[in-house]
N, C-alpha and C positions, 0 to 999 in steps of 0.2 A: 384412935383412928389414923390410919397409916395411908398416906396420899402418895403415890406416886406421879409427879409431871413429866411428861417427854414434849418435847421442843420446846426449854425453859428459857432460850434466846429468840424466842420468836416477838413480835409484838405483844401477841396476847399471855402467851409463856411468860415472857418479861414481867409483865403486869399482875398473873398468878400468883407469881411467886409472892406478891406482899399480901392478896387477899384469900391465898388456899391457910395463910401460917394459922391463922385462931382456928382451924378445926383441928387441926392434929397435927401429927407426924411429919412435915412434909419431906419428901426428898425427887429432887428437881436433877433431869438427865438432861444434856446438851446432843447433840447430834451424831456426837461419837459415843457418848455413853449411852445412850439408846439408839444406836442405829436401826434405823424401820425399812435401810435397805437390806443387812442380815437377819434372816429369821432367825438364825441359833443365836445373835448377840440378842434379840431383839428378847426371844424367852429365859434367857439365861439372866435379862436385867428382871424381869416380871417375878422368875423363880427366886432369885437370890433375895430379893427384895419385899415381896410377899402383899402388895397391896389389897387395902379395903375398896381403895377408890384407886382407879385409873384415869387422869386426867390427860387425854390425847390433846397437846397442844400442836404438835407436828404436822406437815403435812407440804408435799410436794406443787407446789403454788407460783410456781412458772409456768403459766397460762398460754402463752406464745407456745416458748420449748417445751411444751409437753404435747405439743404436733407435731414436732418430730422424735419425740421421746416419750412413745404413751406408755412403754414395759417399765421407764424406773420410777413415771407419774402411777403406772396401776399398784407396784410393789409397795411404793409407801399410803397412796391412798386409798389402795384396797385389800390386797394382799395382808399388811402388815397390821389391820385394823380389823382382818378375820382373825388372827393371829390373837388381837387383843381382849375381841369379844368369845373367842372360847376358851381362853384362860378365864374370864370374867367368869362366862357361866361356868365353868367344871368348880371355880373357889368359892363363887359367890358373891363379887365382889361387882360393885358399880362402876361403868366404863362410861365417860364425859367425852363427847367428842362433837369436833365443829365440822358441820359443814357447812354450802354456798349456794348464794342465789342462781349458781349454773348449773344445779340440777334442774331448773325450767328453761325453756324456750326463750320467753322473751313476749310472748305475744298475745298475753293474756291482758284487758284492757286493766282490769283494777288489782290492786294486791291480790300473790299467793298467799291462802291458806297452806297448811299441811296438810290438808288432804287432796292438793290439787295434783292433778298427775304429773310426775316426773317427765320431762325431755331433754336433755341436756345435746347444747350442740357442738360442744368441743372435749376435746382428749380431755380437757381438767373436767372439766364436767361428770365425762362419763365413767372416771374414776375416784372421785368422789361420790354419785350417783351408787356406783357399785358399792362402795362403802361403808355407806348407808343399808343398803341391800343386806351384806355381811354380817354386818350387827343386830339388824331383826332377825334374819335367817337363824344366828345362833341360839336366839328365846335369851341371851343376859338381860338383865337390868343396865339400863343406861337410859342415860341423857343425852341427844341429839339435840345439837344447836346449829340452825343454817343461820349465817348472818351475812353483812355485806360489807363492800368497800370499808373494810380496812384501816382504821390509821391510828398514829402516835406519836410521841415525839422519841420514842426508840423504834430505828430501822427504817427501812426505806416504805417511802408510799408515796401517794397522790400528793401532798399537803406540804409534804416536804422539796419534793419535785416542781412545785408550781413555786414555791418558795425561790428555789435556786435557778429555774427560769426566768422569774419576774427579774431577777439581781442580772441576767445575762442578753436576756433579750428586748427590743422594742418590738417586736410584731410576734404575736403566739394566739395560735386557733385552736378552742379546746371543742369535743366532742359537744353540741349540746341534745340529743336525740337518746340520750341511756338516760334513763331515769331509775335512780335508788337512794339510800338513806346512809352517807357514810356514819360507818357505826365504830365508835372509841374502842380503843383496846382495851380503856377503864371499862367501861361500859360493861365490855363482854367479859369482865374478868370481877366484877363485881357483882352482877347478876347470875354466874356461876358457881361463887362461892352460899349465897344464899340460897340458890336452888341446891346445892348439896346438902346444907343444913336442913332444908325444908325437904327434901328424900329421905333423909335420916329421922326425920320426926314423921314420916308417911304424910308428907302433909302435901305432897305434887307425885302422881304418879310419870313410871319412867313414859317415853314415847319422844316423838320429836316436837320442838318446840321453834319458832322464828323467833330470832332474837337481833335485833336491831332499832339502831335511835329511831324516835319521832318524825314525820315529816318526811319531807322528800326534796330531790333538787336532781341537776341533770350535772354533768362531769362540769360543764361551762357556768352553771349556776355556783357551784363549789368551788369553781376559782376565780371567779370574777369576786365570791365572797371573802376569800382569803387574801386575793390583792386591796381590797378594800379595807381590812383590817389591819394589814400590812401596813398601808399608805399612813391610816389612823394614828397609827401608832410611833410614827413616824421613820422607819426602814425605808432607809436608799434604794427603789425601783425603778429598772428604765421604762417600766409599761404602768397606765394604770386601769383600774376595774374596767372601764368602759370602753378603752381600745381593745381589751382580747377580741376575738373575732367567735364568733360561734358559728362550729361547722357539723356537715352531717357525718354521721359514721362513715359513711361512703367515702367521704373527702380524707379518712384517716384508716387504710387498709392494714388489718393484723393480721397473722394467722389463724387466730382463735376468734372464733365468732363469739362476739357479746349479747349478752341479753340485754333487749331496749328496754324493756320494764322489768327492775331486779328489786319492784316494792313488794314488801313480806310482811303480812300481816300478823301485828307481835299479843292480838288480843288474845288468844290460847295460853299464852304464857304471862301476861300481865294478871288475866285471873288469878292463874294455878298459884301465883306468888305474891298478889295483891299490890300489883304494881304501880306505879305511873311513869311509864318510861319518859325521858326527859330528850327535849327536840334536837337533832344531829347540830346545831349551829353552836350549843353552849356547849359542848364537846369538843368542838373545832376552833373554839377561840380559846377555851382551856392550854390546847395544843399549842397554838399561837403566840398565846403567851411564854407557854414553856419554853418553846422553839428562840424566840428574841431574847431571853434571858441567857440562854447556853449559846448557841450558835451565831450570832450575830454581833 
């Protein structure tokens, strides 16, 4: 099995280079080698490598910048994805693609299930939702994983930002009315490999699946958890967990609207793969362990 991984240097792509290796021949491309902003270059990469499985870990993820640059976001998150889907349909390849909680408006009271209506409220959300639609409309065989609040020890993310701010500031306010599941790139990549192997055995049908860690918290809850763990490890900080103020979304205005409810029900995926998905805090603690060994 020949696997083409796009976006190898992102948080998820970095981990996928580890988990996909046992499945077959892995060809991993960065944003220059597999340029989603250049249709001809992308098509050339697909035809040159002739993959049996395309894993698209590349995306335009600058959520706020997308509000003023929706054309580029649409090129990467929609048009390039459509090209991949059309190629997968033509060659009978499997397309694995990652989507987001931003396809929902965040107004539902409980966790979203895959069949809930999408209603994106931002340019980023609209382009990711349109990418999903392009895959479905193509009729290709695909596994689409919606995830949320991605983090890892590699690349930029909320946990690394909190680590930096806690060392620099003695006054910190974090949004407390947005709820979701912080999800490790490790978990996403591990489950992706399991899903591809299961698909090849006809043990999981193609479709859209929610893939997040178990449990949920707010950004404020995540920040206090991180800072408390750092203190317990003896990391010198300027602020303690109980000094981090809980603020409302309205108190921290940003160009792109965030969903207040980002909880995604993972029951469909857990049942299909026979998985017990671990709690978000387990992976957060693992990441803190990795960061305190390498960066402090």
